[in-house]
LORO-874411 format. One line per 4 residues: number of its first residue (from 1); for each residue x, y, z of C-alpha. Coordinates in Angstrom, 1 decimal. Example, Ala and Ser with C-alpha at 12.3 -4.5 7.8 and 13.67 -1.06 7.14 Angstrom:
<rs>
1> 12.3:-4.5:7.8 ~ 13.7:-1.1:7.1
</rs>
This chain:
<rs>
1> 168.0:141.4:64.6 ~ 167.1:138.0:65.5 ~ 170.4:136.2:67.8 ~ 170.6:132.7:66.9
5> 172.3:130.3:69.5 ~ 172.7:126.5:68.6 ~ 171.7:123.9:71.5 ~ 174.3:121.4:70.5
9> 174.4:118.0:70.7 ~ 177.4:116.2:70.7 ~ 177.7:115.6:66.7 ~ 177.7:119.5:66.7
13> 181.3:118.3:67.7 ~ 182.3:115.8:65.2 ~ 180.8:117.7:62.0 ~ 176.5:116.8:61.9
17> 174.1:119.0:61.6 ~ 173.7:120.8:64.6 ~ 170.1:121.2:66.4 ~ 168.4:124.9:66.1
21> 167.1:126.8:68.9 ~ 165.8:130.9:68.4 ~ 166.5:133.3:71.4 ~ 163.3:135.0:69.9
25> 159.9:134.2:71.5 ~ 158.6:132.6:67.7 ~ 160.3:128.7:66.7 ~ 162.7:128.4:64.3
29> 161.3:126.7:61.1 ~ 164.8:125.3:61.9 ~ 164.4:123.9:65.2 ~ 164.6:119.9:65.7
33> 163.4:119.3:68.3 ~ 162.1:121.8:71.7 ~ 164.8:124.0:72.4 ~ 164.6:122.9:76.3
37> 165.8:119.6:75.1 ~ 168.1:120.4:72.7 ~ 170.1:122.8:75.7 ~ 170.6:120.5:78.1
41> 173.6:119.0:76.4 ~ 175.3:121.6:77.7 ~ 177.3:123.3:74.6 ~ 176.0:126.3:73.2
45> 176.7:127.2:69.8 ~ 177.6:130.9:68.6 ~ 176.6:131.3:64.6 ~ 178.4:134.2:63.1
49> 175.1:136.5:62.5 ~ 174.7:136.9:66.4 ~ 178.1:139.3:66.0 ~ 176.9:141.2:63.3
53> 175.5:143.7:64.9 ~ 179.1:144.3:66.8 ~ 180.9:144.1:63.5 ~ 184.0:142.2:64.9
57> 187.5:142.0:62.6 ~ 188.7:138.9:64.0 ~ 187.7:135.8:65.8 ~ 189.1:137.0:68.9
61> 187.0:140.0:68.8 ~ 184.0:137.4:68.6 ~ 185.3:134.9:71.5 ~ 185.2:138.3:73.5
65> 181.6:138.6:72.7 ~ 180.7:135.3:74.1 ~ 178.4:135.7:77.2 ~ 179.6:134.8:80.1
69> 183.2:133.7:78.8 ~ 186.8:135.1:80.0 ~ 189.6:134.3:77.8 ~ 192.3:132.8:79.3
73> 196.0:131.5:77.8 ~ 197.1:129.4:80.9 ~ 199.5:130.4:84.0 ~ 202.7:129.6:81.6
77> 203.6:127.2:84.1 ~ 205.8:123.9:83.3 ~ 204.4:121.3:81.9 ~ 201.5:121.1:79.9
81> 198.2:119.6:81.4 ~ 196.3:122.6:83.5 ~ 198.3:125.6:82.1 ~ 196.8:126.0:79.0
85> 194.7:128.0:78.4 ~ 190.5:127.5:77.7 ~ 190.6:128.5:73.7 ~ 190.5:125.4:71.5
89> 190.5:126.3:67.9 ~ 188.8:123.5:65.8 ~ 188.9:121.1:68.6 ~ 192.7:121.5:69.7
93> 194.7:123.5:71.5 ~ 197.8:125.4:69.9 ~ 201.2:123.6:69.0 ~ 203.2:125.5:71.9
97> 202.2:127.1:74.9 ~ 203.2:130.7:74.3 ~ 201.4:130.8:70.9 ~ 198.4:131.3:73.1
101> 194.5:130.5:72.3 ~ 194.1:134.4:72.1 ~ 197.3:135.3:69.7 ~ 195.9:132.5:67.5
105> 192.5:134.0:66.7 ~ 194.1:137.4:66.3 ~ 195.3:136.3:63.7 ~ 192.1:134.7:62.1
109> 189.9:137.1:60.6 ~ 186.1:136.9:61.6 ~ 184.9:135.9:58.4 ~ 186.7:132.7:58.7
113> 184.9:131.7:61.6 ~ 181.8:128.8:61.2 ~ 180.5:129.0:64.3 ~ 181.9:129.0:68.3
117> 181.1:126.4:70.5 ~ 180.6:127.6:74.5 ~ 181.3:124.3:76.6 ~ 180.5:124.4:80.2
121> 181.3:121.5:82.7 ~ 182.3:119.4:79.8 ~ 181.4:117.2:76.8 ~ 183.0:113.9:75.0
125> 185.6:114.8:72.3 ~ 186.9:118.2:74.2 ~ 190.3:118.6:76.5 ~ 188.7:120.5:79.5
129> 192.1:121.0:80.4 ~ 190.9:121.5:84.4 ~ 188.3:124.4:83.4 ~ 184.6:124.6:84.1
133> 184.4:126.1:80.9 ~ 186.1:126.5:77.2 ~ 185.4:127.8:73.8 ~ 186.1:125.8:71.0
137> 186.3:127.8:67.7 ~ 185.4:125.9:64.3 ~ 186.8:127.6:61.0 ~ 185.5:127.7:57.6
141> 187.7:124.8:55.6 ~ 188.0:126.8:52.1 ~ 191.0:128.4:50.6 ~ 192.1:132.3:52.1
145> 194.5:134.8:52.2 ~ 194.4:137.1:55.1 ~ 196.6:139.6:57.0 ~ 196.2:141.1:60.1
149> 197.9:144.5:60.0 ~ 197.9:146.4:63.7 ~ 200.0:149.6:65.3 ~ 199.3:151.0:68.7
153> 200.3:154.2:70.5 ~ 200.2:154.2:73.8 ~ 200.1:158.2:74.9 ~ 201.2:159.3:78.9
157> 200.5:162.6:80.3 ~ 203.7:163.7:81.8 ~ 205.4:160.1:81.0 ~ 207.4:158.3:78.5
161> 205.3:157.6:75.5 ~ 205.5:154.1:73.9 ~ 204.6:152.3:70.3 ~ 204.0:148.9:68.5
165> 202.2:147.0:66.3 ~ 202.2:143.8:64.6 ~ 201.9:141.8:61.4 ~ 199.8:138.8:61.0
169> 199.7:136.5:57.8 ~ 198.1:133.4:57.1 ~ 197.3:131.2:53.9 ~ 195.3:128.4:54.0
173> 194.6:125.5:50.7 ~ 192.9:122.1:52.0 ~ 195.1:120.7:54.7 ~ 198.3:123.5:54.0
177> 198.3:126.3:56.5 ~ 201.0:128.7:56.4 ~ 201.4:131.8:58.7 ~ 204.3:134.5:59.1
181> 204.0:136.9:62.9 ~ 206.1:139.6:63.2 ~ 205.5:141.7:66.3 ~ 207.2:144.8:68.2
185> 205.7:145.2:71.9 ~ 205.7:147.4:74.5 ~ 205.6:147.2:78.5 ~ 203.8:149.9:79.9
189> 201.6:150.0:83.5 ~ 198.8:151.8:84.9 ~ 200.1:152.6:88.5 ~ 203.5:154.7:87.5
193> 203.2:158.8:88.4 ~ 204.2:161.5:90.7 ~ 203.3:161.5:94.6 ~ 204.7:161.8:97.6
197> 206.3:159.7:99.9 ~ 206.0:160.1:104.2 ~ 207.3:157.8:106.4 ~ 206.8:158.2:110.1
201> 207.9:156.3:113.5 ~ 206.1:154.7:115.3 ~ 205.3:158.2:117.8 ~ 204.1:159.5:114.6
205> 206.8:161.6:113.9 ~ 207.8:162.1:110.3 ~ 210.6:160.5:109.4 ~ 211.0:161.3:105.3
209> 208.8:163.9:103.2 ~ 209.5:163.8:99.4 ~ 208.7:163.8:96.3 ~ 208.1:160.5:94.0
213> 208.3:159.9:90.4 ~ 208.2:156.7:89.0 ~ 208.1:155.6:84.8 ~ 209.6:152.5:82.8
217> 209.6:151.4:79.1 ~ 210.4:148.4:77.2 ~ 209.3:146.0:74.5 ~ 210.2:143.3:72.8
221> 210.5:142.2:69.3 ~ 210.1:138.7:67.7 ~ 208.8:136.7:64.7 ~ 206.7:133.3:64.6
225> 205.9:130.7:61.7 ~ 203.2:128.6:61.6 ~ 202.3:125.1:60.0 ~ 200.5:122.7:59.1
229> 199.1:120.2:57.3 ~ 198.3:116.8:56.7 ~ 200.9:114.1:57.5 ~ 201.2:110.2:58.0
233> 197.5:109.7:57.6 ~ 197.0:112.3:60.2 ~ 197.8:115.9:60.7 ~ 201.0:118.3:61.9
237> 201.1:121.4:63.1 ~ 204.6:123.0:63.6 ~ 205.5:126.6:65.0 ~ 208.4:128.1:66.1
241> 209.6:131.2:67.9 ~ 212.6:133.8:68.2 ~ 212.7:137.2:70.0 ~ 214.4:139.7:72.0
245> 213.2:142.0:75.0 ~ 214.4:144.5:76.9 ~ 213.1:146.5:80.1 ~ 213.9:149.3:82.7
249> 212.2:151.4:85.4 ~ 212.9:153.8:87.7 ~ 211.9:155.9:90.6 ~ 212.8:158.7:92.1
253> 212.4:160.5:95.7 ~ 213.4:163.9:96.3 ~ 213.7:166.4:99.4 ~ 215.5:169.5:100.2
257> 219.4:167.9:99.9 ~ 217.6:164.7:99.2 ~ 217.7:163.0:96.0 ~ 217.5:158.8:96.3
261> 217.2:157.0:93.0 ~ 216.2:153.2:92.1 ~ 216.6:151.6:88.6 ~ 216.2:147.8:87.2
265> 216.6:146.5:83.8 ~ 216.7:143.9:82.3 ~ 217.6:142.0:78.7 ~ 216.9:138.9:77.3
269> 216.2:136.5:74.4 ~ 213.9:133.6:73.7 ~ 212.6:130.6:71.5 ~ 210.8:127.8:71.4
273> 209.7:125.2:68.9 ~ 206.8:122.7:68.8 ~ 204.4:120.1:66.9 ~ 201.5:118.5:67.1
277> 200.8:114.9:65.4 ~ 197.2:114.0:65.7 ~ 195.7:110.6:63.5 ~ 193.5:108.6:63.5
281> 194.0:105.0:64.0 ~ 190.2:103.6:63.4 ~ 187.1:104.5:64.1 ~ 186.2:106.2:67.4
285> 190.0:105.8:67.9 ~ 192.7:108.9:67.5 ~ 196.5:109.8:68.8 ~ 197.7:113.2:69.9
289> 202.1:113.3:70.4 ~ 203.1:117.6:71.1 ~ 206.0:118.2:71.7 ~ 207.4:121.4:72.9
293> 211.0:123.2:73.4 ~ 211.5:126.7:75.3 ~ 214.0:128.3:75.8 ~ 215.9:132.0:77.1
297> 218.5:134.0:78.8 ~ 218.1:136.8:81.1 ~ 221.0:139.5:82.5 ~ 219.6:142.1:85.2
301> 220.3:144.5:87.1 ~ 219.1:146.1:90.1 ~ 220.6:149.9:91.3 ~ 219.8:152.0:94.3
305> 221.6:155.3:95.0 ~ 221.7:158.3:97.3 ~ 222.8:161.3:98.6 ~ 221.9:163.2:101.5
309> 223.4:167.0:102.5 ~ 225.5:166.2:100.2 ~ 227.0:162.7:101.3 ~ 226.8:159.9:98.8
313> 225.7:156.9:100.1 ~ 227.7:153.7:98.9 ~ 225.3:152.1:95.7 ~ 223.6:149.1:96.6
317> 223.6:146.7:93.1 ~ 222.1:143.1:92.8 ~ 222.7:141.3:89.6 ~ 221.4:138.3:88.1
321> 222.7:136.4:84.9 ~ 221.2:132.8:83.8 ~ 219.2:130.9:81.6 ~ 216.3:128.7:81.5
325> 214.2:126.2:79.5 ~ 211.9:123.6:79.2 ~ 211.3:120.4:77.2 ~ 208.1:118.5:77.1
329> 206.9:115.4:75.2 ~ 203.3:114.3:75.8 ~ 201.2:111.5:74.0 ~ 197.4:110.0:74.5
333> 194.7:108.0:73.0 ~ 191.1:109.4:72.4 ~ 188.2:106.8:72.3 ~ 185.0:107.8:71.2
337> 183.4:104.7:72.5 ~ 179.9:106.3:72.5 ~ 178.2:109.8:71.0 ~ 177.5:110.2:74.5
341> 181.4:108.5:76.5 ~ 184.6:109.4:75.2 ~ 188.1:108.0:77.0 ~ 191.4:109.1:77.0
345> 194.9:108.3:78.6 ~ 198.5:109.4:78.0 ~ 201.8:110.2:79.0 ~ 204.0:113.6:79.7
349> 207.7:113.9:80.4 ~ 209.2:117.0:80.7 ~ 212.9:117.9:82.3 ~ 213.1:121.5:83.3
353> 216.2:124.1:84.2 ~ 217.2:127.2:85.8 ~ 221.1:128.0:86.0 ~ 221.4:131.8:87.3
357> 224.5:133.8:88.9 ~ 223.5:136.4:91.9 ~ 225.6:139.0:93.5 ~ 224.8:141.6:95.8
361> 227.1:144.5:96.4 ~ 227.3:147.8:98.5 ~ 229.5:150.3:97.6 ~ 231.5:147.7:95.7
365> 231.7:145.4:98.3 ~ 230.5:142.0:98.1 ~ 228.0:140.7:100.4 ~ 227.2:136.8:100.7
369> 223.7:135.3:99.7 ~ 221.7:132.0:100.1 ~ 221.5:130.3:97.0 ~ 223.5:133.2:94.9
373> 224.6:130.7:92.2 ~ 222.2:127.6:91.6 ~ 221.6:125.2:88.9 ~ 218.0:123.9:89.4
377> 217.1:120.7:87.5 ~ 213.8:118.9:87.5 ~ 212.5:115.6:85.7 ~ 209.2:115.0:86.5
381> 206.7:112.0:84.4 ~ 203.4:111.8:84.9 ~ 200.6:108.9:83.7 ~ 197.1:110.2:83.3
385> 193.6:108.8:82.5 ~ 190.0:110.6:82.5 ~ 186.7:110.2:81.3 ~ 183.3:111.9:79.8
389> 180.3:110.2:80.1 ~ 176.7:112.2:79.5 ~ 174.6:109.6:81.0 ~ 171.3:111.3:80.2
393> 171.1:114.5:78.1 ~ 170.7:117.0:81.2 ~ 173.7:115.5:83.3 ~ 177.4:114.5:82.1
397> 180.0:113.2:84.4 ~ 183.3:114.0:84.0 ~ 186.4:111.6:85.8 ~ 190.0:111.6:85.7
401> 193.3:110.5:87.6 ~ 196.7:112.1:87.2 ~ 199.5:110.8:88.3 ~ 202.9:112.8:88.8
405> 206.5:111.8:90.2 ~ 209.4:114.4:90.3 ~ 212.9:114.3:90.9 ~ 214.0:117.6:91.8
409> 217.9:118.7:91.9 ~ 220.0:122.1:93.2 ~ 223.8:122.0:92.8 ~ 225.7:124.9:93.5
413> 226.2:126.9:96.3 ~ 223.6:124.5:98.4 ~ 223.3:120.6:97.1 ~ 220.6:118.8:97.2
417> 218.2:116.0:95.4 ~ 214.8:115.6:96.4 ~ 211.3:113.1:95.0 ~ 207.9:114.3:94.7
421> 205.6:111.8:94.1 ~ 201.3:112.9:94.3 ~ 197.9:111.7:93.0 ~ 195.4:113.9:91.6
425> 192.2:112.7:90.9 ~ 189.5:115.0:89.3 ~ 185.6:115.1:89.3 ~ 183.2:117.1:87.8
429> 179.3:116.9:87.4 ~ 177.6:119.3:85.1 ~ 173.6:119.3:85.5 ~ 171.3:121.3:82.9
433> 167.4:120.4:84.8 ~ 166.1:122.6:82.5 ~ 166.7:125.4:79.8 ~ 169.2:127.9:80.2
437> 169.6:126.8:83.6 ~ 173.1:124.7:84.7 ~ 174.7:123.4:87.5 ~ 178.7:122.4:88.0
441> 180.3:120.9:90.8 ~ 184.1:119.7:90.6 ~ 186.0:117.9:93.5 ~ 189.9:117.6:92.3
445> 193.1:117.8:93.7 ~ 195.7:120.6:93.0 ~ 199.0:120.1:93.4 ~ 201.0:123.8:92.1
449> 204.0:124.3:89.9 ~ 207.1:125.7:91.6 ~ 208.5:128.6:90.6 ~ 212.6:127.6:90.1
453> 213.1:131.8:91.0 ~ 212.4:131.0:93.8 ~ 215.6:129.1:94.8 ~ 217.6:131.9:94.2
457> 217.8:134.7:96.0 ~ 216.3:138.3:95.2 ~ 216.3:141.9:95.8 ~ 213.6:144.5:96.1
461> 216.1:147.8:96.8 ~ 213.3:150.3:96.9 ~ 211.9:148.5:99.7 ~ 215.0:147.7:101.1
465> 214.5:143.9:100.5 ~ 217.1:140.9:99.7 ~ 215.7:137.9:100.0 ~ 217.5:134.8:100.0
469> 216.8:131.6:97.6 ~ 215.0:128.4:99.6 ~ 216.5:124.9:98.7 ~ 213.8:123.4:100.5
473> 210.6:124.4:98.6 ~ 208.3:121.9:98.4 ~ 204.4:122.3:95.7 ~ 202.1:123.5:97.3
477> 198.7:120.9:97.6 ~ 195.0:121.8:97.1 ~ 191.8:120.3:97.9 ~ 189.3:122.5:95.8
481> 185.8:121.8:96.2 ~ 183.4:124.2:93.5 ~ 179.5:124.7:93.1 ~ 178.1:127.0:90.0
485> 175.2:127.9:89.1 ~ 174.3:129.8:85.4 ~ 171.5:130.9:84.3 ~ 170.8:132.5:81.2
489> 168.0:135.0:79.8 ~ 167.3:137.3:77.4 ~ 170.0:136.0:74.4 ~ 173.1:137.2:75.9
493> 171.7:137.7:79.7 ~ 173.5:135.7:82.2 ~ 173.6:135.0:86.0 ~ 176.2:132.8:87.5
497> 177.1:132.5:91.3 ~ 180.1:130.3:92.2 ~ 181.5:129.5:95.6 ~ 184.9:127.6:96.1
501> 186.6:126.2:98.8 ~ 190.0:125.1:99.2 ~ 192.1:123.0:102.0 ~ 195.7:124.5:101.2
505> 198.8:121.8:102.0 ~ 202.1:123.6:102.7 ~ 201.1:127.5:101.6 ~ 204.0:129.4:99.9
509> 204.6:132.3:101.6 ~ 206.8:134.8:102.8 ~ 209.0:132.3:105.5 ~ 211.7:133.9:107.8
513> 215.8:132.6:107.8 ~ 218.7:133.1:109.9 ~ 220.8:136.0:109.4 ~ 217.4:138.9:109.1
517> 216.7:137.4:106.1 ~ 213.2:136.1:104.4 ~ 212.8:133.6:101.4 ~ 209.9:132.1:99.7
521> 209.0:129.4:102.0 ~ 206.1:126.5:102.6 ~ 204.9:128.1:106.0 ~ 201.8:125.5:106.5
525> 198.3:124.4:106.0 ~ 195.9:127.1:104.6 ~ 192.4:127.7:103.4 ~ 191.0:129.7:101.0
529> 187.1:130.0:100.7 ~ 185.8:132.7:97.3 ~ 182.1:133.8:96.4 ~ 182.5:134.6:92.0
533> 179.7:136.6:90.4 ~ 179.1:137.2:87.3 ~ 176.1:139.3:85.4 ~ 175.3:140.5:82.3
537> 172.4:142.0:81.3 ~ 171.0:143.3:78.3 ~ 169.6:146.8:78.4 ~ 167.4:146.5:74.9
541> 164.1:146.0:76.9 ~ 165.0:149.4:78.8 ~ 165.0:151.7:76.1 ~ 168.7:151.3:75.8
545> 169.0:149.6:72.4 ~ 172.3:147.4:72.5 ~ 172.9:148.5:75.6 ~ 174.5:145.6:78.4
549> 175.2:145.8:81.9 ~ 178.3:143.7:83.5 ~ 179.2:143.0:87.3 ~ 182.1:140.9:87.9
553> 183.7:140.1:91.5 ~ 185.6:137.5:93.5 ~ 185.3:137.7:97.5 ~ 188.3:135.9:98.9
557> 188.4:135.2:102.2 ~ 192.5:133.2:103.2 ~ 193.6:132.0:106.5 ~ 197.3:130.7:107.2
561> 199.1:130.7:110.9 ~ 202.3:133.2:109.9 ~ 205.4:131.7:110.7 ~ 206.9:134.8:112.6
565> 204.0:136.1:114.9 ~ 202.2:132.7:115.3 ~ 199.1:134.6:114.5 ~ 196.5:133.7:111.9
569> 196.2:135.7:109.0 ~ 195.8:136.2:105.1 ~ 198.1:134.3:102.5 ~ 200.4:137.2:100.5
573> 199.0:138.5:97.0 ~ 195.4:137.3:97.1 ~ 193.2:140.4:96.7 ~ 190.0:140.3:99.1
577> 188.1:141.4:96.2 ~ 188.2:144.2:93.3 ~ 184.1:145.1:92.2 ~ 184.3:145.5:88.5
581> 181.2:147.4:86.7 ~ 180.7:147.7:83.1 ~ 178.3:149.8:80.7 ~ 178.9:149.1:77.5
585> 176.6:149.4:73.8 ~ 176.7:148.7:70.3 ~ 175.2:150.9:67.8 ~ 175.0:149.5:64.6
589> 174.3:152.4:62.5 ~ 176.8:154.4:63.7 ~ 179.7:151.2:63.0 ~ 180.9:152.1:66.4
593> 180.6:150.6:69.8 ~ 181.4:151.7:73.5 ~ 182.2:150.6:77.0 ~ 182.8:151.7:80.4
597> 184.3:149.9:82.9 ~ 184.4:150.9:86.7 ~ 186.5:149.6:89.1 ~ 185.4:151.0:92.9
601> 188.5:149.0:94.4 ~ 191.3:147.0:94.5 ~ 193.9:146.2:97.2 ~ 196.5:143.4:97.5
605> 199.0:143.0:100.4 ~ 201.9:140.7:101.5 ~ 202.7:139.7:105.0 ~ 206.7:139.3:105.3
609> 209.0:138.7:108.3 ~ 210.2:142.0:108.6 ~ 207.5:144.5:107.3 ~ 203.8:144.0:106.0
613> 203.4:146.1:102.8 ~ 200.8:146.2:99.8 ~ 198.8:148.2:97.5 ~ 195.4:150.1:97.6
617> 193.4:152.0:94.6 ~ 190.0:152.9:94.2 ~ 187.5:154.9:91.7 ~ 189.7:153.6:88.4
621> 188.0:154.4:85.2 ~ 188.4:152.7:81.5 ~ 186.7:154.1:78.6 ~ 186.5:153.2:75.2
625> 185.6:154.0:71.7 ~ 185.7:152.1:68.7 ~ 184.8:153.0:65.5 ~ 184.9:150.7:62.0
629> 183.8:153.0:59.0 ~ 184.4:149.2:57.4 ~ 184.3:145.5:57.5 ~ 188.3:145.2:57.5
633> 189.1:148.7:59.3 ~ 188.8:149.5:63.2 ~ 190.0:152.5:64.9 ~ 189.8:152.0:68.8
637> 190.6:155.1:70.9 ~ 191.1:154.0:74.9 ~ 191.5:156.2:78.2 ~ 192.6:154.7:81.7
641> 191.6:157.6:85.1 ~ 192.9:156.3:88.2 ~ 193.4:159.4:91.1 ~ 193.6:157.1:93.9
645> 196.7:154.8:94.1 ~ 198.6:154.3:97.7 ~ 201.4:151.7:98.1 ~ 201.6:150.9:102.2
649> 204.2:149.4:104.3 ~ 204.7:148.2:108.1 ~ 208.7:148.1:108.7 ~ 208.9:146.3:112.5
653> 212.1:146.9:114.8 ~ 212.4:143.3:115.2 ~ 210.7:140.0:114.7 ~ 210.2:139.6:118.6
657> 206.9:139.1:120.1 ~ 204.6:141.9:119.6 ~ 206.9:142.9:116.7 ~ 207.3:146.8:117.9
661> 207.1:148.9:115.0 ~ 209.7:151.0:113.3 ~ 208.0:152.8:111.4 ~ 205.0:153.5:108.8
665> 205.1:154.7:105.2 ~ 202.8:155.7:102.1 ~ 203.5:156.5:98.7 ~ 200.4:158.6:97.5
669> 200.4:158.1:93.6 ~ 198.7:159.9:91.3 ~ 199.0:157.5:88.3 ~ 199.5:159.3:84.8
673> 196.4:159.5:82.6 ~ 196.9:157.3:79.4 ~ 195.6:157.4:76.0 ~ 195.7:154.3:73.9
677> 195.2:154.5:69.7 ~ 195.3:151.4:67.9 ~ 194.3:151.1:63.9 ~ 193.7:147.9:63.3
681> 193.2:146.6:59.0 ~ 192.3:143.1:57.8 ~ 192.5:142.4:54.3
</rs>
């Protein structure tokens, strides 16, 4: 069947009649102007008929099929600006950061979706929140009652099977919407399994040759309530959530006369409340005020023990008990000066805190740690302004400036107070020189949010690592330059090429501390160069009806000066490459779709003062088939296969020049194959 994509003008965003263009060779009778001219507005609109062959159950199913778009829920960092995802619903983001865009779409039935707008590079009236591409899901206004019931099982070969489920109910009556979500989640890993640990000294002599096994289990239960209604001439959205979680993992190494046990466990509770009030003040002028309060507490323990030749070594135990919270108040004014220009300005204030008490013992004897018991508090304020201007049909400019001031206070084992001031300008240009071709350019200064956990001590006992806290942490700063070219073809085909360069000040990585300890800290300036490729090719013309081939990859090259060796090295935790190949097919006559994804390689390394460690994997396969016997029922079976996963580390005898090697260790793991069976019913 013919799939319809609307090429939206700004009027689409505010409910006016859109301009139409067909992807089929013959022009649509509804087309008001040539498709090339309409498409230059930079907003593509996908109507429900585009997804008919896929038979979606929820709005999330539809968004996951939008060509050239990958849903993101944000990184969860402190604050609101820049920390939320790339999904909007009816032009707005959810009332809280943790009620993610994918969660909202997952409880919205596909039948309630009027259209999906893919906004590329910015558009008047749309808050991009720093993303180059976002989706705006427009729902229908009629009254409805809908439920989504999901049950999932994860079945591991030789491991612990786990199960979870959720029930989501939403009722809509005019302006009033009420919803409740009950969820029972689980924690899973695709890298657990049996293997072999081999340790050699600098001369290659085997020091350890031991069998290895690992597994984990845990999850959490939560309830969320949502409510929205007309209020004081505008609209108010409210949400609240309460939950509890537990998690534990273990690893075991054995050989004749040898047993090494490592385990980690954590329990905690969490909650949040959120409110958003939007109100039109006059024609073209509206306000939005947002309040978010989140909190959580935790109690965790890492334990390591060993027995060698009948001798029990002293047990190592690292414990952490604490709580954290975040409170945000944010308000803005949005002025739609004209159909081609939107200006907004506002301010955000926030208070964040982390209080933790930690202890490290060996054989019951306390080992002092830097910053073991700390209270970290941050008071932050930010003023911002931004404007989006469509200068002409094929060119849109977006510019903005955020001014941030914050004070971080640390008390406990170390007392310190520091203040920071940052100006964060942003400029983006979107040029559509011809139909289905777009070029986006971005120049922006980004300032990272500090992870409060890095102010306190931590441990990785399985790797014999104990880290001190760092009271001198400063936010990482980046000047980002990015250029993207996008070409769309054959309806849902896309080729996207992007290049990004970051000049980084104060790279956050591993820093040596006195006493042979290390901590997360600022190690100097660095760079990142990234090449991004995203290719999606419809295969109908090859005779593979409903088929699609997709390739995605980011090639990353980073540089920073190592604070221990003085040599140039990559930045820890950034993967150089992870090519992703997918073949998929929709078979409408069979009411099913399937896909196979292949990752040829993946690797990630960390460069600590006393060791270089990381993992390498290859030949990862994920395959699924989903059958939809009715419009309201789906059954999905998925399998994950991975037979080549290696954890590696090189431990140095000292931090002296040349860093002589004490030993190298490889952990060759055969990850457990696991099956995922999901049943979903909407009604």
